[in-house]
C-alpha positions, 0 to 999 in steps of 0.5 A: 410257863409260856412258849416252852419256857419254865419260869421258877422262883425258889424259897430263900433264894437270896444267897448266891444272887442277892438281887431279886431274880427269877430262874428260866429254863428252856430245854437244856438252857437255864438262866437266872435273870434280875427282876429289876432290869432283866440282866442275866445273872448266870446261865443262858437262854437262846436269844429269842427266848431271852427276849420273851422272858425279859419282856414278860419281866418288864410287864410283870415287874411289880408282881414279881417283886411282890412274889420275891419278897414272899419267896425269900421269906419262905411264904407261898407266891402268887401265880403270874399270868404267862406271856400271850 
């Protein structure tokens, strides 16, 4: 979590969006965002919050991809540092 944005990755979550992705929640807003390029797969976030999430994804892309592989296999993921 950073700047009020909750970042989630679910186990076995490769059915609806087959691309590696994260889920971001901010207030009533929920979005699924691709790890590879920051594309919004579904939902929405306020524009300023979306830019923060996309910047965080870019900084932590390798860690996120490693966690994605663990999560879709049902294994525990590693925590990733928040955006500071």
